C-alpha positions as a Python dict, from the first residue, in 0.01 Angstrom:
ca = {
    (1, 'M'): (0, 0, 0),
    (2, 'S'): (146, 348, -55),
    (3, 'N'): (270, 581, 210),
    (4, 'W'): (16, 825, 120),
    (5, 'K'): (-286, 633, 133),
    (6, 'R'): (-128, 471, 522),
    (7, 'I'): (-101, 840, 639),
    (8, 'C'): (-457, 902, 541),
    (9, 'I'): (-553, 605, 718),
    (10, 'L'): (-360, 681, 1016),
    (11, 'L'): (-539, 1039, 1031),
    (12, 'I'): (-871, 879, 976),
    (13, 'F'): (-794, 543, 1237),
    (14, 'V'): (-608, 687, 1538),
    (15, 'L'): (-687, 482, 1827),
    (16, 'P'): (-807, 154, 1746),
    (17, 'M'): (-579, -9, 1509),
    (18, 'N'): (-238, -180, 1628),
    (19, 'I'): (78, -7, 1547),
    (20, 'F'): (245, -375, 1416),
    (21, 'P'): (-55, -637, 1410),
    (22, 'C'): (146, -904, 1361),
    (23, 'T'): (42, -1258, 1341),
    (24, 'I'): (277, -1587, 1425),
    (25, 'G'): (284, -1951, 1513),
    (26, 'L'): (456, -2252, 1550),
    (27, 'V'): (398, -2613, 1507),
    (28, 'R'): (580, -2967, 1641),
    (29, 'G'): (699, -3164, 1341),
    (30, 'E'): (491, -3461, 1418),
    (31, 'F'): (202, -3301, 1329),
    (32, 'T'): (306, -3156, 950),
    (33, 'Y'): (300, -3282, 637),
    (34, 'S'): (685, -3315, 598),
    (35, 'G'): (762, -3437, 991),
    (36, 'R'): (960, -3121, 1003),
    (37, 'P'): (852, -2820, 1246),
    (38, 'M'): (746, -2470, 1137),
    (39, 'I'): (691, -2139, 1216),
    (40, 'W'): (514, -1870, 1042),
    (41, 'K'): (452, -1475, 1063),
    (42, 'T'): (219, -1239, 870),
    (43, 'R'): (445, -957, 877),
    (44, 'D'): (214, -601, 928),
    (45, 'T'): (333, -219, 977),
    (46, 'Q'): (226, 90, 919),
    (47, 'S'): (625, 281, 890),
    (48, 'D'): (712, 383, 618),
    (49, 'N'): (945, 162, 527),
    (50, 'I'): (744, -99, 408),
    (51, 'I'): (928, -276, 86),
    (52, 'N'): (1020, -568, 274),
    (53, 'Y'): (1261, -874, 106),
    (54, 'P'): (1478, -1179, 197),
    (55, 'F'): (1881, -1131, 246),
    (56, 'F'): (2166, -1388, 296),
    (57, 'D'): (2353, -1272, 596),
    (58, 'D'): (2731, -1444, 637),
    (59, 'T'): (2876, -1225, 908),
    (60, 'G'): (2829, -1449, 1200),
    (61, 'I'): (2901, -1801, 1311),
    (62, 'Y'): (2605, -1926, 1124),
    (63, 'H'): (2493, -1826, 816),
    (64, 'F'): (2113, -1752, 752),
    (65, 'V'): (1863, -1615, 545),
    (66, 'G'): (1642, -1343, 678),
    (67, 'F'): (1381, -1091, 591),
    (68, 'T'): (1427, -735, 652),
    (69, 'H'): (1278, -380, 542),
    (70, 'A'): (1465, -125, 269),
    (71, 'G'): (1795, -13, 412),
    (72, 'S'): (1842, -201, 700),
    (73, 'R'): (2051, -557, 746),
    (74, 'G'): (2089, -491, 1129),
    (75, 'S'): (1698, -575, 1187),
    (76, 'T'): (1575, -938, 1106),
    (77, 'W'): (1228, -957, 1104),
    (78, 'A'): (1262, -1346, 1056),
    (79, 'G'): (1512, -1592, 935),
    (80, 'V'): (1645, -1915, 981),
    (81, 'N'): (2021, -2000, 976),
    (82, 'T'): (2218, -2309, 835),
    (83, 'A'): (2204, -2508, 1216),
    (84, 'G'): (1836, -2521, 1168),
    (85, 'F'): (1776, -2269, 1423),
    (86, 'A'): (1487, -2035, 1309),
    (87, 'I'): (1274, -1755, 1507),
    (88, 'L'): (1019, -1459, 1387),
    (89, 'N'): (794, -1227, 1622),
    (90, 'S'): (519, -1047, 1720),
    (91, 'V'): (496, -729, 1904),
    (92, 'A'): (347, -799, 2261),
    (93, 'E'): (222, -467, 2324),
    (94, 'D'): (119, -558, 2703),
    (95, 'M'): (469, -687, 2816),
    (96, 'P'): (707, -468, 3018),
    (97, 'G'): (943, -254, 2880),
    (98, 'T'): (951, -81, 2526),
    (99, 'A'): (1067, -209, 2160),
    (100, 'Q'): (1128, 119, 1985),
    (101, 'G'): (1226, -157, 1654),
    (102, 'R'): (1496, -325, 1837),
    (103, 'N'): (1310, -683, 1850),
    (104, 'G'): (1475, -741, 1503),
    (105, 'F'): (1805, -691, 1613),
    (106, 'L'): (1782, -911, 1892),
    (107, 'M'): (1631, -1192, 1591),
    (108, 'T'): (1974, -1072, 1400),
    (109, 'H'): (2175, -1167, 1682),
    (110, 'A'): (2050, -1501, 1748),
    (111, 'L'): (2060, -1598, 1389),
    (112, 'R'): (2428, -1524, 1339),
    (113, 'N'): (2520, -1694, 1678),
    (114, 'F'): (2284, -1960, 1814),
    (115, 'A'): (2194, -2303, 1698),
    (116, 'T'): (1938, -2426, 1972),
    (117, 'I'): (1689, -2299, 2148),
    (118, 'S'): (1893, -2351, 2499),
    (119, 'E'): (2143, -2123, 2371),
    (120, 'F'): (1860, -1838, 2287),
    (121, 'E'): (1729, -1914, 2616),
    (122, 'N'): (2070, -1857, 2790),
    (123, 'Y'): (2141, -1558, 2645),
    (124, 'L'): (1785, -1433, 2731),
    (125, 'T'): (1873, -1499, 3086),
    (126, 'S'): (2215, -1367, 3088),
    (127, 'T'): (2080, -1049, 2950),
    (128, 'N'): (1765, -1022, 3207),
    (129, 'E'): (1991, -818, 3476),
    (130, 'T'): (2155, -589, 3192),
    (131, 'G'): (1810, -529, 3018),
    (132, 'R'): (1700, -530, 2673),
    (133, 'I'): (1531, -284, 2448),
    (134, 'V'): (1262, -573, 2353),
    (135, 'R'): (891, -626, 2396),
    (136, 'A'): (762, -943, 2180),
    (137, 'N'): (654, -1292, 2147),
    (138, 'F'): (940, -1506, 1979),
    (139, 'A'): (800, -1848, 1806),
    (140, 'V'): (1161, -2054, 1802),
    (141, 'I'): (1265, -2388, 1648),
    (142, 'D'): (1579, -2555, 1627),
    (143, 'A'): (1717, -2886, 1463),
    (144, 'L'): (1678, -3061, 1779),
    (145, 'G'): (1327, -3105, 1763),
    (146, 'N'): (1279, -2843, 2018),
    (147, 'A'): (1025, -2564, 1945),
    (148, 'A'): (904, -2254, 2189),
    (149, 'M'): (746, -1962, 2225),
    (150, 'F'): (897, -1672, 2434),
    (151, 'E'): (714, -1378, 2553),
    (152, 'V'): (1005, -1138, 2641),
    (153, 'G'): (1055, -798, 2826),
    (154, 'D'): (1320, -599, 2903),
    (155, 'T'): (1438, -732, 3188),
    (156, 'M'): (1213, -1067, 3224),
    (157, 'F'): (1069, -1361, 2982),
    (158, 'I'): (835, -1659, 3036),
    (159, 'K'): (892, -1984, 2819),
    (160, 'Y'): (614, -2196, 2640),
    (161, 'D'): (787, -2502, 2580),
    (162, 'I'): (561, -2693, 2276),
    (163, 'N'): (628, -3003, 2482),
    (164, 'D'): (495, -2851, 2792),
    (165, 'P'): (120, -3050, 2844),
    (166, 'E'): (-40, -2760, 2992),
    (167, 'H'): (55, -2518, 2686),
    (168, 'G'): (192, -2738, 2393),
    (169, 'S'): (-71, -3020, 2421),
    (170, 'Q'): (-216, -2915, 2093),
    (171, 'G'): (95, -2974, 1908),
    (172, 'Y'): (89, -2574, 1834),
    (173, 'M'): (85, -2259, 1960),
    (174, 'V'): (2, -1925, 1791),
    (175, 'R'): (18, -1512, 1915),
    (176, 'S'): (-116, -1180, 1783),
    (177, 'N'): (-4, -905, 1982),
    (178, 'F'): (-65, -930, 2337),
    (179, 'S'): (80, -1207, 2564),
    (180, 'Y'): (-41, -1442, 2822),
    (181, 'F'): (189, -1303, 3042),
    (182, 'G'): (-2, -965, 3028),
    (183, 'D'): (-324, -1122, 2920),
    (184, 'G'): (-388, -799, 2685),
    (185, 'E'): (-640, -801, 2423),
    (186, 'N'): (-456, -650, 2102),
    (187, 'G'): (-495, -868, 1806),
    (188, 'R'): (-760, -1080, 2015),
    (189, 'E'): (-960, -1090, 1672),
    (190, 'R'): (-651, -1263, 1508),
    (191, 'Y'): (-555, -1441, 1747),
    (192, 'N'): (-873, -1655, 1777),
    (193, 'R'): (-924, -1665, 1373),
    (194, 'S'): (-533, -1807, 1352),
    (195, 'H'): (-664, -2076, 1641),
    (196, 'D'): (-954, -2158, 1460),
    (197, 'I'): (-730, -2186, 1121),
    (198, 'I'): (-472, -2399, 1248),
    (199, 'S'): (-719, -2633, 1463),
    (200, 'G'): (-909, -2700, 1146),
    (201, 'L'): (-616, -2794, 977),
    (202, 'M'): (-501, -3042, 1231),
    (203, 'T'): (-846, -3184, 1261),
    (204, 'T'): (-921, -3231, 885),
    (205, 'T'): (-666, -3473, 771),
    (206, 'D'): (-378, -3623, 985),
    (207, 'N'): (-38, -3422, 908),
    (208, 'S'): (-244, -3177, 680),
    (209, 'L'): (-15, -2867, 815),
    (210, 'S'): (262, -2760, 546),
    (211, 'P'): (405, -2455, 365),
    (212, 'K'): (135, -2487, 105),
    (213, 'S'): (-168, -2481, 383),
    (214, 'I'): (-38, -2201, 566),
    (215, 'I'): (1, -2004, 254),
    (216, 'N'): (-338, -2056, 117),
    (217, 'Y'): (-556, -2102, 438),
    (218, 'H'): (-367, -1873, 687),
    (219, 'F'): (-168, -1594, 534),
    (220, 'R'): (-454, -1509, 276),
    (221, 'D'): (-748, -1552, 500),
    (222, 'F'): (-972, -1275, 538),
    (223, 'S'): (-1250, -1192, 870),
    (224, 'D'): (-1454, -949, 983),
    (225, 'D'): (-1427, -774, 1358),
    (226, 'D'): (-1554, -1064, 1531),
    (227, 'A'): (-1311, -1340, 1348),
    (228, 'V'): (-1575, -1456, 1113),
    (229, 'P'): (-1422, -1566, 798),
    (230, 'F'): (-1522, -1390, 438),
    (231, 'P'): (-1637, -1637, 210),
    (232, 'I'): (-1460, -1555, -115),
    (233, 'P'): (-1599, -1486, -357),
    (234, 'F'): (-1759, -1272, -175),
    (235, 'T'): (-2128, -1201, -327),
    (236, 'G'): (-2274, -932, -72),
    (237, 'S'): (-2142, -587, -43),
    (238, 'T'): (-2012, -352, 204),
    (239, 'N'): (-2105, 4, 260),
    (240, 'G'): (-2313, -23, -54),
    (241, 'H'): (-2008, -174, -219),
    (242, 'P'): (-2049, -494, -387),
    (243, 'G'): (-1770, -763, -334),
    (244, 'Y'): (-1585, -557, -121),
    (245, 'I'): (-1505, -703, 259),
    (246, 'N'): (-1367, -462, 559),
    (247, 'I'): (-1003, -652, 637),
    (248, 'R'): (-896, -392, 919),
    (249, 'R'): (-875, -709, 1186),
    (250, 'S'): (-810, -971, 941),
    (251, 'I'): (-499, -1201, 958),
    (252, 'C'): (-412, -1040, 595),
    (253, 'N'): (-487, -699, 673),
    (254, 'T'): (-501, -341, 569),
    (255, 'F'): (-142, -295, 679),
    (256, 'S'): (-2, -634, 579),
    (257, 'T'): (322, -610, 403),
    (258, 'A'): (479, -989, 396),
    (259, 'A'): (447, -1345, 508),
    (260, 'M'): (684, -1629, 597),
    (261, 'V'): (665, -1968, 717),
    (262, 'I'): (996, -2166, 792),
    (263, 'E'): (1005, -2511, 768),
    (264, 'G'): (1261, -2656, 946),
    (265, 'I'): (1487, -2981, 990),
    (266, 'N'): (1561, -3303, 1174),
    (267, 'S'): (1893, -3361, 1066),
    (268, 'S'): (2180, -3225, 871),
    (269, 'D'): (2074, -3399, 568),
    (270, 'E'): (1788, -3183, 543),
    (271, 'V'): (1821, -2784, 421),
    (272, 'P'): (1574, -2530, 597),
    (273, 'V'): (1331, -2323, 387),
    (274, 'M'): (1144, -1981, 419),
    (275, 'W'): (875, -1962, 219),
    (276, 'T'): (841, -1609, 141),
    (277, 'L'): (535, -1353, -3),
    (278, 'S'): (721, -1019, -1),
    (279, 'G'): (446, -765, -30),
    (280, 'F'): (58, -794, 65),
    (281, 'P'): (-12, -1166, 122),
    (282, 'A'): (-301, -1152, -89),
    (283, 'V'): (-190, -1096, -419),
    (284, 'T'): (191, -1228, -382),
    (285, 'P'): (334, -1583, -462),
    (286, 'A'): (492, -1740, -257),
    (287, 'I'): (884, -1803, -334),
    (288, 'P'): (1150, -2066, -136),
    (289, 'Y'): (1477, -1870, 8),
    (290, 'I'): (1732, -2092, 159),
    (291, 'P'): (2035, -2012, 362),
    (292, 'V'): (2299, -1997, 71),
    (293, 'P'): (2436, -1668, -124),
    (294, 'F'): (2236, -1500, -361),
    (295, 'T'): (2227, -1133, -509),
    (296, 'M'): (1946, -1010, -699),
    (297, 'D'): (1718, -725, -680),
    (298, 'L'): (1406, -812, -472),
    (299, 'T'): (1199, -489, -418),
    (300, 'H'): (1026, -529, -749),
    (301, 'I'): (797, -754, -675),
    (302, 'P'): (665, -625, -327),
    (303, 'L'): (640, -255, -485),
    (304, 'I'): (426, -399, -754),
    (305, 'S'): (211, -592, -516),
    (306, 'F'): (107, -275, -314),
    (307, 'E'): (27, -102, -664),
    (308, 'V'): (-216, -416, -707),
    (309, 'Q'): (-347, -369, -344),
    (310, 'D'): (-386, 4, -391),
    (311, 'L'): (-597, -54, -672),
    (312, 'L'): (-807, -313, -466),
    (313, 'M'): (-863, -45, -183),
    (314, 'D'): (-974, 172, -398),
    (315, 'I'): (-1195, 375, -215),
    (316, 'L'): (-1025, 660, -13),
    (317, 'E'): (-1308, 756, 258),
    (318, 'R'): (-1340, 369, 315),
    (319, 'P'): (-963, 275, 336),
    (320, 'H'): (-985, -71, 487),
    (321, 'L'): (-1249, -225, 216),
    (322, 'M'): (-1129, -424, -45),
    (323, 'N'): (-1229, -541, -376),
    (324, 'T'): (-1259, -936, -400),
    (325, 'N'): (-1426, -943, -734),
    (326, 'H'): (-1086, -991, -892),
    (327, 'F'): (-980, -1305, -722),
    (328, 'Y'): (-1193, -1565, -894),
    (329, 'L'): (-1321, -1570, -1228),
    (330, 'Q'): (-1514, -1790, -1452),
    (331, 'S'): (-1227, -1792, -1700),
    (332, 'L'): (-1050, -1930, -1413),
    (333, 'Q'): (-750, -1662, -1448),
    (334, 'G'): (-869, -1458, -1130),
    (335, 'I'): (-575, -1375, -925),
    (336, 'W'): (-587, -1653, -657),
    (337, 'E'): (-634, -1884, -959),
    (338, 'Q'): (-315, -1750, -1120),
    (339, 'I'): (-126, -1775, -774),
    (340, 'G'): (-255, -2147, -716),
    (341, 'Y'): (-133, -2236, -1066),
    (342, 'F'): (220, -2070, -1019),
    (343, 'E'): (214, -2220, -676),
    (344, 'I'): (197, -2565, -768),
    (345, 'D'): (437, -2571, -1030),
    (346, 'I'): (713, -2368, -791),
    (347, 'F'): (639, -2643, -529),
    (348, 'A'): (685, -2927, -743),
    (349, 'N'): (977, -2790, -922),
    (350, 'F'): (1168, -2725, -573),
    (351, 'N'): (1098, -3020, -431),
    (352, 'S'): (1236, -3197, -745),
    (353, 'L'): (1547, -2945, -746),
    (354, 'M'): (1649, -3051, -361),
    (355, 'E'): (1666, -3357, -472),
    (356, 'S'): (1923, -3271, -731),
    (357, 'E'): (2316, -3353, -568),
    (358, 'D'): (2444, -2989, -688),
    (359, 'F'): (2075, -2824, -540),
    (360, 'E'): (2282, -2596, -355),
    (361, 'T'): (2509, -2466, -695),
    (362, 'I'): (2216, -2454, -889),
    (363, 'Y'): (1951, -2269, -639),
    (364, 'P'): (2090, -1893, -681),
    (365, 'E'): (2036, -1898, -1070),
    (366, 'W'): (1705, -2090, -1038),
    (367, 'L'): (1613, -1869, -764),
    (368, 'K'): (1637, -1571, -1000),
    (369, 'N'): (1427, -1755, -1285),
    (370, 'M'): (1141, -1770, -1021),
    (371, 'N'): (1172, -1445, -933),
    (372, 'T'): (1139, -1303, -1279),
    (373, 'L'): (861, -1524, -1330),
    (374, 'A'): (677, -1398, -1024),
    (375, 'H'): (779, -1073, -1126),
    (376, 'R'): (603, -1112, -1478),
    (377, 'L'): (274, -1251, -1281),
    (378, 'M'): (241, -917, -1039),
    (379, 'Y'): (207, -732, -1389),
    (380, 'D'): (-42, -947, -1504),
    (381, 'F'): (-266, -859, -1203),
    (382, 'M'): (-185, -505, -1256),
    (383, 'D'): (-375, -545, -1615),
    (384, 'L'): (-629, -765, -1455),
    (385, 'V'): (-738, -542, -1188),
    (386, 'T'): (-741, -242, -1441),
    (387, 'T'): (-945, -412, -1658),
    (388, 'D'): (-1373, -454, -1642),
    (389, 'I'): (-1471, -810, -1541),
    (390, 'S'): (-1804, -758, -1467),
    (391, 'D'): (-1911, -1050, -1711),
    (392, 'E'): (-1660, -1288, -1516),
    (393, 'T'): (-1794, -1274, -1161),
    (394, 'I'): (-1861, -1554, -964),
    (395, 'P'): (-2117, -1733, -871),
    (396, 'I'): (-2303, -1639, -1207),
    (397, 'I'): (-2503, -1946, -1337),
    (398, 'V'): (-2490, -1875, -1702),
    (399, 'P'): (-2701, -2086, -1946),
    (400, 'N'): (-2512, -2412, -2094),
    (401, 'T'): (-2181, -2312, -1895),
    (402, 'L'): (-2054, -2561, -1606),
    (403, 'T'): (-1893, -2321, -1315),
    (404, 'T'): (-1689, -2384, -1008),
    (405, 'Y'): (-1613, -2218, -698),
    (406, 'P'): (-1397, -2128, -505),
    (407, 'N'): (-1119, -2179, -731),
    (408, 'P'): (-832, -2321, -587),
    (409, 'H'): (-977, -2508, -284),
    (410, 'K'): (-855, -2751, -24),
    (411, 'G'): (-1112, -3043, -145),
    (412, 'R'): (-1499, -2884, -101),
    (413, 'F'): (-1609, -2707, -352),
    (414, 'Y'): (-1903, -2599, -512),
    (415, 'I'): (-2092, -2604, -914),
    (416, 'N'): (-2290, -2421, -1091),
    (417, 'L'): (-2490, -2525, -1417),
    (418, 'K'): (-2801, -2385, -1571),
    (419, 'H'): (-2940, -2661, -1808),
    (420, 'N'): (-3280, -2865, -1844),
    (421, 'F'): (-3170, -3203, -1780),
    (422, 'V'): (-3303, -3450, -2006),
    (423, 'S'): (-3261, -3763, -1773),
    (424, 'D'): (-3037, -3802, -1413),
    (425, 'Y'): (-2729, -3686, -1481),
    (426, 'T'): (-2408, -3796, -1351),
    (427, 'I'): (-2086, -3560, -1185),
    (428, 'E'): (-1746, -3678, -1241),
    (429, 'V'): (-1391, -3582, -1158),
    (430, 'F'): (-1075, -3652, -1334),
    (431, 'N'): (-713, -3639, -1256),
    (432, 'V'): (-489, -3472, -1507),
    (433, 'R'): (-399, -3840, -1618),
    (434, 'G'): (-779, -3907, -1714),
    (435, 'Q'): (-824, -4139, -1409),
    (436, 'L'): (-1188, -4118, -1256),
    (437, 'I'): (-1135, -3998, -840),
    (438, 'H'): (-1500, -3909, -791),
    (439, 'T'): (-1835, -3982, -936),
    (440, 'E'): (-2180, -3939, -811),
    (441, 'Q'): (-2541, -3962, -939),
    (442, 'R'): (-2811, -3692, -929),
    (443, 'D'): (-3174, -3657, -1016),
    (444, 'R'): (-3289, -3523, -1322),
    (445, 'S'): (-3309, -3113, -1274),
    (446, 'K'): (-3312, -2807, -1422),
    (447, 'S'): (-3012, -2674, -1292),
    (448, 'I'): (-2727, -2713, -1043),
    (449, 'S'): (-2742, -2404, -804),
    (450, 'S'): (-2452, -2428, -517),
    (451, 'S'): (-2449, -2783, -512),
    (452, 'S'): (-2129, -2898, -273),
    (453, 'I'): (-1902, -3162, -388),
    (454, 'I'): (-1637, -3302, -167),
    (455, 'L'): (-1350, -3511, -266),
    (456, 'D'): (-1134, -3783, -108),
    (457, 'S'): (-922, -3635, 165),
    (458, 'N'): (-618, -3793, 39),
    (459, 'I'): (-620, -3662, -360),
    (460, 'P'): (-306, -3428, -414),
    (461, 'S'): (-316, -3104, -508),
    (462, 'G'): (-326, -3057, -858),
    (463, 'V'): (-561, -2931, -1162),
    (464, 'Y'): (-867, -3181, -1180),
    (465, 'L'): (-1162, -3226, -1466),
    (466, 'I'): (-1530, -3168, -1369),
    (467, 'Q'): (-1762, -3364, -1609),
    (468, 'V'): (-2146, -3339, -1585),
    (469, 'S'): (-2349, -3553, -1829),
    (470, 'D'): (-2713, -3655, -1889),
    (471, 'H'): (-2794, -3871, -2215),
    (472, 'E'): (-2770, -3619, -2448),
    (473, 'N'): (-2506, -3394, -2326),
    (474, 'V'): (-2183, -3333, -2121),
    (475, 'F'): (-2051, -3026, -1979),
    (476, 'T'): (-1670, -2959, -1812),
    (477, 'A'): (-1486, -2715, -1598),
    (478, 'K'): (-1138, -2712, -1444),
    (479, 'T'): (-1092, -2705, -1072),
    (480, 'L'): (-774, -2640, -869),
    (481, 'V'): (-701, -2839, -515),
    (482, 'I'): (-415, -2703, -316),
    (483, 'K'): (-335, -2831, 23),
}
């Protein structure tokens, strides 16, 4: 979002909004798809330095890939080092002391010097007496299988170990901008929504937590002031604006400038990965970064993402309203559909690349190519949001046209078809190899309106063909599953 618009929002809404409303979490490896621990963060800031991007640091005992804002390498807002130690934070405004932007300096120091959570904890203990300019929640993992949330003030801290039956029995922890110690309320809506999302992912299917699911269902989540999610596509209207929603208290909110999910390691044979969305998360594709040297201009993607965000949030007198009409289109070329295609490819490509013997050698050039592709995609979004899509919005039931929504989805979606069936009809779903993976029979009808289809929970991510047929006609459409 451009600085001028942030200033306008600050002038209009001085009191209720948090200053740095980040949302973070962590999960034990036994609950993830890969068996590796993860931490994640949606970074929000009202600072003028809103251009955030990854960088590589080799100045300490351990080298690391971090995430910072333009013009600063001293502050790191998330990162993972070559030892598998990873850390990120959210401001805890009810902890004693002050931060004054110094939380990032503590994390830089930790990534350069520490390999384990024990070393980080010892450092906090040693600086209790001297004091710190820190006030934050820190999510931390290491290569020994440890994971913990630290609530840290100027001269004290509290550690919440993920293996503690009282606090870690669910296998995950989340925080917004209050601490358990301080029992504050800042960011309570995002905290509640985050709990709902993560617990839902963990109970829907076994080991469903992955970088993909965090990116799709957490980073790009929109909810109202009571933490009730908005359905996307949004078919209602807000303040007289059809398709617009108020995102001021969402996990992905007005001031979100980046998001990252860090997948740790369990052994020295594995490589830690920081999947990063540099820019407004709703319109920014994810790209993987690892702690090896890379050099390239990484400012262009967040810059364009904020231009896209400005175009989606174009009602100055309602600065928290966002237009969702461009996210899903009947042509399957909406913003979220195009991001879905890109991320399916990049996840598959990266996983294949990691199996190569010279992975770390060829990775930097591969990364440069992926950034170029993502850059082009962002320009496509610029074109899309300035194009009239009034005939493409979903859900509209067009005669003799099969449509699906949402798209992408996790395995449950809806179909629409306006057609006077001549007999009972069949709904079939095929994978890209032409194999039938789902079928059901329906009674004869004049149309299908928002009919729910639930696929097997074990099917992988990918593009699937939907086919609806009666004795005379066959209708087809594509749908995208992302897990």
